[in-house]
C-alpha positions in Angstrom: -2.7 -7.4 44.7 -3.5 -4.0 42.9 0.0 -4.0 41.5 -0.4 -7.4 40.1 -3.8 -6.5 38.4 -2.2 -3.4 37.0 0.7 -5.5 35.6 -1.7 -8.0 34.1 -3.8 -5.3 32.5 -0.8 -3.6 31.0 0.6 -6.9 29.7 -2.8 -7.8 28.2 -2.9 -4.5 26.4 0.6 -4.9 25.1 -0.2 -8.4 23.7 -3.4 -7.1 22.2 -1.6 -4.4 20.2 1.3 -6.7 19.3 -1.2 -9.2 17.8 -3.0 -6.5 15.9 0.2 -5.1 14.5 1.2 -8.6 13.4 -2.0 -9.3 11.8 -1.8 -5.9 9.9 1.7 -6.8 8.6 0.4 -10.2 7.3 -2.5 -8.3 5.6 0.0 -6.2 3.7 1.9 -9.3 2.6 -1.3 -11.1 1.6 -2.0 -8.1 -0.7 1.2 -8.2 -2.7 0.6 -8.5 -6.4 2.5 -10.9 -8.5 2.9 -8.5 -11.4 6.5 -8.1 -12.5 8.2 -5.0 -13.9 8.5 -6.9 -17.2 4.7 -7.2 -17.3 4.3 -3.5 -16.6 6.7 -2.7 -19.4 4.8 -4.9 -21.8 1.5 -3.3 -20.8 3.0 0.2 -21.3 4.2 -0.6 -24.7 0.9 -2.2 -25.7 -1.4 0.5 -24.2 0.9 3.2 -25.5 0.5 2.0 -29.1 -3.3 1.9 -28.5 -3.3 5.4 -27.0 -4.8 3.9 -23.7 -1.8 4.6 -21.4 -4.0 6.3 -18.7 -6.1 3.2 -18.6 -3.0 1.1 -18.0 -1.8 3.4 -15.3 -5.1 3.6 -13.6 -5.3 -0.2 -13.4 -1.9 -0.5 -11.7 -1.8 2.5 -9.5 -2.2 1.4 -5.9 -0.8 -2.1 -6.7 1.7 -3.4 -4.0 4.6 -5.1 -5.4 7.9 -6.8 -4.3 10.6 -6.0 -6.9 14.4 -5.7 -7.0 16.6 -3.3 -8.8 20.1 -1.8 -9.0 20.6 1.7 -7.5 21.7 4.1 -10.1 21.1 7.5 -8.4 21.0 8.6 -4.7 20.3 12.1 -3.5 20.8 13.6 -0.2 17.0 14.1 0.3 16.4 10.4 0.2 15.3 10.0 -3.5 16.5 6.6 -4.8 16.4 5.8 -8.6 16.8 2.2 -9.6 17.0 0.2 -12.7 14.8 -2.8 -13.0 15.1 -5.3 -15.8 17.6 -4.7 -18.7 17.2 -0.9 -19.0 20.3 1.1 -19.3 18.8 4.1 -17.3 16.7 4.3 -14.1 13.1 3.3 -14.6 11.9 3.4 -10.9 12.0 6.0 -8.1 11.1 6.2 -4.4 12.1 8.1 -1.3 13.6 6.8 1.9 14.7 8.6 5.0 18.0 10.7 4.8 19.5 8.3 7.3 18.7 5.2 5.2 19.9 6.6 2.0 23.4 6.9 3.7 23.5 3.2 4.0 23.0 2.6 0.2 25.6 2.8 -2.6 25.3 3.4 -6.3 25.5 -0.1 -8.1 24.0 -1.9 -5.1 21.1 -4.4 -5.9 18.2 -4.2 -3.5 14.9 -5.7 -3.0 11.9 -3.6 -2.0 8.3 -3.7 -1.5 6.3 -0.6 -2.5 3.0 0.7 -3.7 2.9 1.9 -7.4 2.2 5.6 -7.1 2.3 6.5 -10.8 3.4 5.0 -14.2 4.9 7.5 -16.7 6.5 6.9 -20.1 10.0 7.8 -20.9 10.3 8.1 -24.7 13.7 7.0 -26.2 15.3 7.2 -29.4 14.5 5.2 -31.6 10.9 5.8 -30.5 10.1 3.1 -27.9 8.1 3.8 -24.8 9.8 2.8 -21.5 7.9 2.6 -18.3 9.0 4.7 -15.4 7.4 3.7 -12.1 7.1 5.9 -8.9 6.5 4.2 -5.6 5.2 5.1 -2.2 5.3 3.4 1.1 8.5 1.6 0.3 10.2 -0.9 2.6 13.8 -1.9 1.5 14.8 -5.5 2.4 
């Protein structure tokens, strides 16, 4: 009888933790923003012209997004640089494990979910501000 009660107790604990984990995952999905990279680029251009780029960045930092991009640069330490939109050069960066980076290839299109850590401006010639987004807590789909 004791073994049966212990089994039920352990099973109940397992189910409780599984339910909590599942609810937590749904919470993250519910918090995904609908903001697109194109919207971020438009905001960067507008706020850059108004000298209010910090305001733009502060508003978007911490936003969780689901975007896709083409891998342009991979490093052994797990840094992935991607191109989103029509940019000829990388405009996004995040880190993954060294094991995961081995499964990627340059030119591969991926979808990922991540939290915007920072937004910087890459100035190009002719002068036109380009958004560069760094992500944290990235999950590659």
